[in-house]
DRENDREN-990124 format. One record per residue: residue in one letter; y, x, z of N, C-alpha, C, O, CB in turn. Coordinates in nm, 2 decimals, padded with zeros to 4 digits. Glycine has a CB too. Layout:
BEGIN
> r, n_c2, n_c1, n_c3, ca_c2, ca_c1, ca_c3, c_c2, c_c1, c_c3, o_c2, o_c1, o_c3, cb_c2, cb_c1, cb_c3
> A, Y, X, Z, Y, X, Z, Y, X, Z, Y, X, Z, Y, X, Z
...
//
This chain:
BEGIN
> r, n_c2, n_c1, n_c3, ca_c2, ca_c1, ca_c3, c_c2, c_c1, c_c3, o_c2, o_c1, o_c3, cb_c2, cb_c1, cb_c3
> M, -08.58, 02.53, -27.86, -08.45, 02.50, -27.80, -08.45, 02.52, -27.65, -08.55, 02.49, -27.58, -08.41, 02.35, -27.83
> Q, -08.35, 02.58, -27.60, -08.33, 02.62, -27.46, -08.32, 02.49, -27.38, -08.26, 02.40, -27.41, -08.21, 02.71, -27.44
> Q, -08.39, 02.50, -27.26, -08.38, 02.38, -27.17, -08.24, 02.37, -27.11, -08.18, 02.47, -27.07, -08.49, 02.39, -27.06
> L, -08.19, 02.25, -27.11, -08.06, 02.23, -27.06, -08.06, 02.23, -26.90, -08.14, 02.15, -26.85, -07.99, 02.10, -27.11
> T, -07.98, 02.31, -26.84, -07.96, 02.31, -26.70, -07.81, 02.31, -26.67, -07.73, 02.35, -26.75, -08.04, 02.42, -26.63
> H, -07.78, 02.27, -26.55, -07.64, 02.27, -26.51, -07.59, 02.42, -26.52, -07.48, 02.44, -26.58, -07.62, 02.22, -26.36
> Q, -07.67, 02.51, -26.48, -07.62, 02.65, -26.48, -07.60, 02.71, -26.62, -07.50, 02.77, -26.64, -07.73, 02.74, -26.41
> N, -07.70, 02.68, -26.71, -07.68, 02.74, -26.85, -07.56, 02.67, -26.92, -07.50, 02.74, -27.01, -07.80, 02.73, -26.93
> I, -07.54, 02.55, -26.89, -07.42, 02.49, -26.96, -07.29, 02.54, -26.90, -07.20, 02.58, -26.98, -07.42, 02.33, -26.94
> I, -07.28, 02.55, -26.77, -07.16, 02.60, -26.71, -07.13, 02.74, -26.76, -07.01, 02.78, -26.78, -07.17, 02.60, -26.55
> Q, -07.23, 02.83, -26.77, -07.21, 02.96, -26.81, -07.17, 02.97, -26.96, -07.11, 03.07, -27.00, -07.34, 03.04, -26.79
> A, -07.20, 02.86, -27.03, -07.17, 02.86, -27.18, -07.03, 02.80, -27.21, -06.99, 02.80, -27.33, -07.27, 02.79, -27.25
> L, -06.95, 02.76, -27.11, -06.83, 02.69, -27.13, -06.71, 02.79, -27.14, -06.70, 02.89, -27.07, -06.80, 02.60, -27.02
> S, -06.62, 02.76, -27.23, -06.49, 02.84, -27.24, -06.39, 02.74, -27.30, -06.42, 02.66, -27.39, -06.51, 02.97, -27.33
> I, -06.27, 02.76, -27.26, -06.16, 02.67, -27.30, -06.09, 02.73, -27.42, -06.06, 02.85, -27.43, -06.05, 02.66, -27.19
> Q, -06.07, 02.65, -27.52, -06.00, 02.68, -27.64, -05.90, 02.57, -27.67, -05.95, 02.47, -27.73, -06.10, 02.71, -27.76
> G, -05.78, 02.59, -27.64, -05.68, 02.48, -27.66, -05.71, 02.37, -27.57, -05.73, 02.39, -27.45, -05.68, 02.43, -27.81
> N, -05.72, 02.25, -27.62, -05.76, 02.13, -27.54, -05.91, 02.10, -27.55, -05.95, 01.99, -27.52, -05.67, 02.01, -27.57
> N, -05.99, 02.19, -27.60, -06.13, 02.17, -27.62, -06.21, 02.26, -27.52, -06.16, 02.37, -27.48, -06.17, 02.19, -27.76
> L, -06.32, 02.22, -27.49, -06.41, 02.30, -27.40, -06.53, 02.34, -27.49, -06.62, 02.26, -27.51, -06.45, 02.22, -27.27
> L, -06.54, 02.46, -27.53, -06.65, 02.51, -27.62, -06.77, 02.52, -27.53, -06.77, 02.56, -27.42, -06.61, 02.65, -27.68
> I, -06.89, 02.49, -27.60, -07.02, 02.51, -27.54, -07.09, 02.61, -27.62, -07.14, 02.57, -27.73, -07.10, 02.37, -27.53
> E, -07.09, 02.73, -27.58, -07.15, 02.84, -27.66, -07.30, 02.85, -27.64, -07.35, 02.95, -27.57, -07.08, 02.97, -27.63
> L, -07.37, 02.76, -27.69, -07.52, 02.75, -27.69, -07.57, 02.73, -27.83, -07.49, 02.69, -27.92, -07.57, 02.64, -27.59
> P, -07.69, 02.77, -27.86, -07.74, 02.74, -27.99, -07.74, 02.60, -28.03, -07.76, 02.51, -27.95, -07.89, 02.79, -28.00
> L, -07.70, 02.57, -28.15, -07.69, 02.43, -28.20, -07.83, 02.37, -28.22, -07.92, 02.44, -28.26, -07.61, 02.42, -28.33
> P, -07.84, 02.24, -28.20, -07.97, 02.18, -28.23, -08.00, 02.19, -28.38, -07.90, 02.18, -28.46, -07.97, 02.03, -28.18
> S, -08.12, 02.20, -28.42, -08.15, 02.23, -28.56, -08.19, 02.11, -28.64, -08.20, 02.12, -28.76, -08.27, 02.32, -28.56
> T, -08.22, 01.99, -28.58, -08.25, 01.87, -28.65, -08.18, 01.75, -28.59, -08.13, 01.76, -28.48, -08.41, 01.85, -28.65
> P, -08.17, 01.64, -28.67, -08.11, 01.52, -28.61, -08.18, 01.47, -28.48, -08.11, 01.43, -28.39, -08.11, 01.41, -28.71
> L, -08.31, 01.48, -28.48, -08.38, 01.44, -28.35, -08.34, 01.53, -28.24, -08.32, 01.48, -28.13, -08.53, 01.44, -28.38
> K, -08.34, 01.66, -28.26, -08.31, 01.75, -28.15, -08.16, 01.74, -28.11, -08.13, 01.76, -27.99, -08.33, 01.90, -28.20
> T, -08.08, 01.70, -28.20, -07.94, 01.68, -28.17, -07.92, 01.56, -28.08, -07.85, 01.56, -27.98, -07.85, 01.65, -28.30
> T, -07.99, 01.45, -28.11, -07.99, 01.33, -28.03, -08.05, 01.36, -27.89, -07.99, 01.32, -27.79, -08.07, 01.22, -28.09
> Q, -08.16, 01.43, -27.89, -08.22, 01.47, -27.76, -08.12, 01.56, -27.68, -08.12, 01.55, -27.56, -08.35, 01.54, -27.79
> W, -08.06, 01.65, -27.74, -07.96, 01.74, -27.67, -07.85, 01.66, -27.61, -07.82, 01.68, -27.49, -07.91, 01.85, -27.77
> A, -07.79, 01.57, -27.69, -07.68, 01.49, -27.64, -07.73, 01.40, -27.52, -07.66, 01.39, -27.42, -07.62, 01.40, -27.75
> E, -07.84, 01.34, -27.54, -07.90, 01.26, -27.43, -07.93, 01.34, -27.30, -07.91, 01.29, -27.19, -08.02, 01.18, -27.47
> G, -07.98, 01.46, -27.32, -08.01, 01.55, -27.21, -07.88, 01.59, -27.14, -07.88, 01.59, -27.02, -08.09, 01.67, -27.26
> F, -07.78, 01.62, -27.21, -07.65, 01.66, -27.16, -07.59, 01.54, -27.08, -07.55, 01.56, -26.97, -07.55, 01.71, -27.27
> A, -07.60, 01.42, -27.14, -07.55, 01.30, -27.08, -07.62, 01.28, -26.94, -07.56, 01.25, -26.84, -07.56, 01.18, -27.17
> T, -07.75, 01.29, -26.94, -07.83, 01.26, -26.82, -07.79, 01.37, -26.72, -07.78, 01.33, -26.60, -07.98, 01.27, -26.86
> L, -07.78, 01.49, -26.76, -07.75, 01.60, -26.66, -07.62, 01.58, -26.59, -07.61, 01.61, -26.47, -07.75, 01.73, -26.73
> F, -07.52, 01.52, -26.66, -07.39, 01.50, -26.60, -07.36, 01.36, -26.57, -07.24, 01.32, -26.55, -07.29, 01.57, -26.69
> D, -07.46, 01.27, -26.57, -07.44, 01.13, -26.54, -07.34, 01.06, -26.64, -07.26, 00.98, -26.59, -07.39, 01.11, -26.40
> F, -07.35, 01.09, -26.77, -07.27, 01.02, -26.87, -07.35, 00.91, -26.93, -07.47, 00.91, -26.93, -07.22, 01.12, -26.97
> T, -07.28, 00.81, -26.98, -07.34, 00.71, -27.07, -07.29, 00.74, -27.21, -07.17, 00.77, -27.23, -07.30, 00.57, -27.03
> C, -07.38, 00.74, -27.31, -07.34, 00.77, -27.45, -07.30, 00.64, -27.52, -07.36, 00.53, -27.51, -07.46, 00.83, -27.52
> Y, -07.19, 00.65, -27.60, -07.14, 00.54, -27.68, -07.10, 00.59, -27.82, -07.06, 00.71, -27.83, -07.01, 00.48, -27.61
> E, -07.11, 00.51, -27.92, -07.05, 00.53, -28.05, -07.08, 00.66, -28.11, -06.99, 00.74, -28.14, -06.90, 00.52, -28.04
> A, -07.21, 00.69, -28.13, -07.25, 00.81, -28.20, -07.21, 00.80, -28.35, -07.22, 00.69, -28.41, -07.40, 00.84, -28.19
> D, -07.16, 00.91, -28.41, -07.12, 00.91, -28.55, -07.17, 01.04, -28.61, -07.15, 01.15, -28.57, -06.96, 00.91, -28.55
> W, -07.24, 01.02, -28.72, -07.30, 01.13, -28.80, -07.22, 01.15, -28.93, -07.17, 01.05, -28.99, -07.45, 01.10, -28.84
> G, -07.19, 01.27, -28.96, -07.13, 01.31, -29.09, -07.23, 01.41, -29.16, -07.34, 01.43, -29.11, -06.99, 01.37, -29.07
> A, -07.19, 01.46, -29.28, -07.27, 01.55, -29.35, -07.31, 01.67, -29.27, -07.42, 01.72, -29.28, -07.20, 01.59, -29.48
> D, -07.21, 01.73, -29.20, -07.24, 01.85, -29.12, -07.19, 01.84, -28.98, -07.16, 01.94, -28.91, -07.18, 01.97, -29.19
> R, -07.18, 01.72, -28.93, -07.13, 01.70, -28.79, -07.19, 01.58, -28.72, -07.24, 01.49, -28.78, -06.98, 01.69, -28.79
> Y, -07.18, 01.59, -28.59, -07.23, 01.48, -28.50, -07.12, 01.46, -28.39, -07.08, 01.56, -28.33, -07.37, 01.50, -28.45
> Q, -07.08, 01.34, -28.36, -06.99, 01.32, -28.25, -07.04, 01.20, -28.17, -07.10, 01.10, -28.23, -06.85, 01.29, -28.30
> I, -07.02, 01.21, -28.04, -07.06, 01.10, -27.95, -06.97, 01.09, -27.84, -06.93, 01.19, -27.78, -07.21, 01.11, -27.91
> R, -06.93, 00.97, -27.80, -06.84, 00.95, -27.69, -06.92, 00.94, -27.56, -07.02, 00.87, -27.56, -06.75, 00.83, -27.70
> L, -06.88, 01.02, -27.46, -06.95, 01.02, -27.33, -06.86, 00.97, -27.22, -06.74, 01.01, -27.22, -07.00, 01.17, -27.30
> R, -06.91, 00.89, -27.13, -06.82, 00.83, -27.03, -06.89, 00.81, -26.90, -07.01, 00.77, -26.91, -06.75, 00.70, -27.08
> N, -06.82, 00.82, -26.79, -06.87, 00.78, -26.66, -06.75, 00.73, -26.58, -06.64, 00.72, -26.64, -06.95, 00.89, -26.59
> N, -06.76, 00.71, -26.45, -06.65, 00.66, -26.37, -06.54, 00.76, -26.36, -06.43, 00.72, -26.33, -06.70, 00.62, -26.24
> D, -06.56, 00.89, -26.38, -06.46, 00.99, -26.36, -06.40, 01.05, -26.49, -06.28, 01.08, -26.49, -06.53, 01.10, -26.28
> V, -06.48, 01.06, -26.59, -06.44, 01.14, -26.71, -06.49, 01.06, -26.84, -06.59, 01.00, -26.84, -06.50, 01.28, -26.70
> E, -06.41, 01.08, -26.94, -06.45, 01.04, -27.07, -06.42, 01.15, -27.17, -06.31, 01.21, -27.17, -06.37, 00.91, -27.11
> C, -06.51, 01.18, -27.26, -06.49, 01.29, -27.35, -06.57, 01.27, -27.48, -06.65, 01.18, -27.49, -06.53, 01.43, -27.29
> L, -06.54, 01.35, -27.58, -06.61, 01.34, -27.71, -06.69, 01.47, -27.72, -06.64, 01.58, -27.72, -06.51, 01.32, -27.82
> L, -06.82, 01.46, -27.74, -06.91, 01.57, -27.77, -06.91, 01.59, -27.92, -06.95, 01.49, -27.99, -07.05, 01.55, -27.71
> C, -06.87, 01.70, -27.97, -06.87, 01.73, -28.11, -06.97, 01.85, -28.14, -06.96, 01.95, -28.07, -06.73, 01.76, -28.16
> I, -07.05, 01.83, -28.24, -07.13, 01.94, -28.29, -07.11, 01.95, -28.44, -07.12, 01.85, -28.51, -07.29, 01.91, -28.26
> E, -07.07, 02.07, -28.49, -07.05, 02.09, -28.63, -07.12, 02.21, -28.68, -07.10, 02.32, -28.63, -06.89, 02.11, -28.66
> W, -07.21, 02.19, -28.77, -07.30, 02.29, -28.82, -07.23, 02.38, -28.92, -07.26, 02.50, -28.92, -07.42, 02.23, -28.89
> L, -07.13, 02.33, -28.99, -07.06, 02.41, -29.09, -06.98, 02.53, -29.02, -06.98, 02.64, -29.06, -06.96, 02.33, -29.17
> C, -06.92, 02.50, -28.91, -06.84, 02.60, -28.84, -06.93, 02.65, -28.72, -06.88, 02.74, -28.64, -06.71, 02.55, -28.78
> E, -07.05, 02.61, -28.71, -07.14, 02.65, -28.60, -07.08, 02.65, -28.46, -07.08, 02.75, -28.39, -07.19, 02.79, -28.64
> A, -07.04, 02.53, -28.43, -06.97, 02.51, -28.30, -07.01, 02.38, -28.23, -07.04, 02.28, -28.30, -06.82, 02.53, -28.31
> M, -07.00, 02.38, -28.10, -07.02, 02.26, -28.02, -06.92, 02.26, -27.91, -06.89, 02.36, -27.85, -07.17, 02.26, -27.96
> W, -06.85, 02.15, -27.89, -06.75, 02.14, -27.79, -06.73, 02.00, -27.74, -06.78, 01.90, -27.79, -06.62, 02.19, -27.85
> L, -06.65, 01.99, -27.63, -06.61, 01.87, -27.57, -06.46, 01.86, -27.58, -06.39, 01.95, -27.55, -06.66, 01.86, -27.42
> T, -06.42, 01.74, -27.61, -06.27, 01.71, -27.62, -06.25, 01.60, -27.51, -06.30, 01.49, -27.53, -06.23, 01.66, -27.76
> P, -06.17, 01.63, -27.41, -06.14, 01.52, -27.31, -06.06, 01.41, -27.37, -05.97, 01.43, -27.46, -06.06, 01.58, -27.19
> L, -06.09, 01.29, -27.33, -06.02, 01.17, -27.38, -05.94, 01.11, -27.27, -05.98, 01.11, -27.15, -06.12, 01.07, -27.44
> G, -05.82, 01.07, -27.30, -05.73, 01.01, -27.20, -05.62, 01.11, -27.17, -05.64, 01.23, -27.17, -05.81, 00.98, -27.07
> Q, -05.50, 01.06, -27.14, -05.39, 01.14, -27.12, -05.39, 01.22, -27.00, -05.33, 01.33, -26.99, -05.26, 01.06, -27.13
> S, -05.47, 01.18, -26.90, -05.46, 01.25, -26.77, -05.57, 01.36, -26.76, -05.57, 01.43, -26.65, -05.49, 01.15, -26.66
> H, -05.65, 01.38, -26.86, -05.75, 01.49, -26.86, -05.72, 01.60, -26.95, -05.66, 01.58, -27.06, -05.89, 01.43, -26.88
> S, -05.76, 01.72, -26.91, -05.74, 01.84, -26.99, -05.87, 01.91, -27.00, -05.97, 01.87, -26.93, -05.63, 01.93, -26.94
> A, -05.88, 02.01, -27.08, -06.00, 02.09, -27.09, -06.03, 02.16, -26.96, -06.15, 02.17, -26.91, -05.99, 02.20, -27.20
> T, -05.93, 02.20, -26.89, -05.94, 02.27, -26.76, -06.00, 02.17, -26.66, -06.09, 02.20, -26.58, -05.81, 02.33, -26.71
> F, -05.94, 02.05, -26.66, -05.99, 01.94, -26.57, -06.14, 01.92, -26.60, -06.22, 01.91, -26.50, -05.91, 01.81, -26.58
> L, -06.18, 01.90, -26.72, -06.31, 01.87, -26.76, -06.41, 01.99, -26.72, -06.52, 01.96, -26.67, -06.32, 01.85, -26.91
> K, -06.37, 02.11, -26.74, -06.45, 02.23, -26.70, -06.47, 02.23, -26.55, -06.58, 02.25, -26.51, -06.38, 02.36, -26.75
> D, -06.36, 02.20, -26.48, -06.38, 02.20, -26.33, -06.47, 02.09, -26.29, -06.55, 02.10, -26.19, -06.24, 02.19, -26.26
> W, -06.46, 01.97, -26.35, -06.54, 01.86, -26.32, -06.69, 01.89, -26.34, -06.77, 01.86, -26.26, -06.49, 01.73, -26.39
> L, -06.71, 01.94, -26.46, -06.85, 01.98, -26.49, -06.91, 02.08, -26.40, -07.03, 02.07, -26.36, -06.86, 02.03, -26.64
> Y, -06.83, 02.18, -26.36, -06.87, 02.28, -26.27, -06.91, 02.22, -26.13, -07.01, 02.27, -26.07, -06.76, 02.39, -26.25
> Q, -06.84, 02.12, -26.09, -06.86, 02.06, -25.95, -06.97, 01.96, -25.95, -07.03, 01.93, -25.85, -06.73, 02.00, -25.90
> K, -07.01, 01.91, -26.07, -07.11, 01.80, -26.08, -07.25, 01.86, -26.07, -07.28, 01.95, -26.14, -07.10, 01.73, -26.22
> K, -07.32, 01.82, -25.97, -07.46, 01.86, -25.95, -07.55, 01.75, -25.99, -07.53, 01.63, -25.95, -07.48, 01.91, -25.80
> S, -07.66, 01.78, -26.06, -07.75, 01.67, -26.10, -07.85, 01.65, -25.99, -07.94, 01.57, -26.00, -07.83, 01.71, -26.23
//
């Protein structure tokens, strides 16, 4: 699995509707998925809440003082994305915020 860095995540982002796609290889096991989510959270100063596993998906709510979003990983459609939570945030806002955030 590729090491997570601010640069490789920023380069992998693209907006699709109100979601922010993360075009990186998906984690291959439950342990790697948890590690990926925790690494992403640490990199951008998020706290992880309410992880939810399904047959072919993983979702976790990420929050800090500035932003709240849902990290979604779905193996069936082979996609990973962030959905901003809250009426005042959009995918564009989230992308800009992630771009400006330095670890």
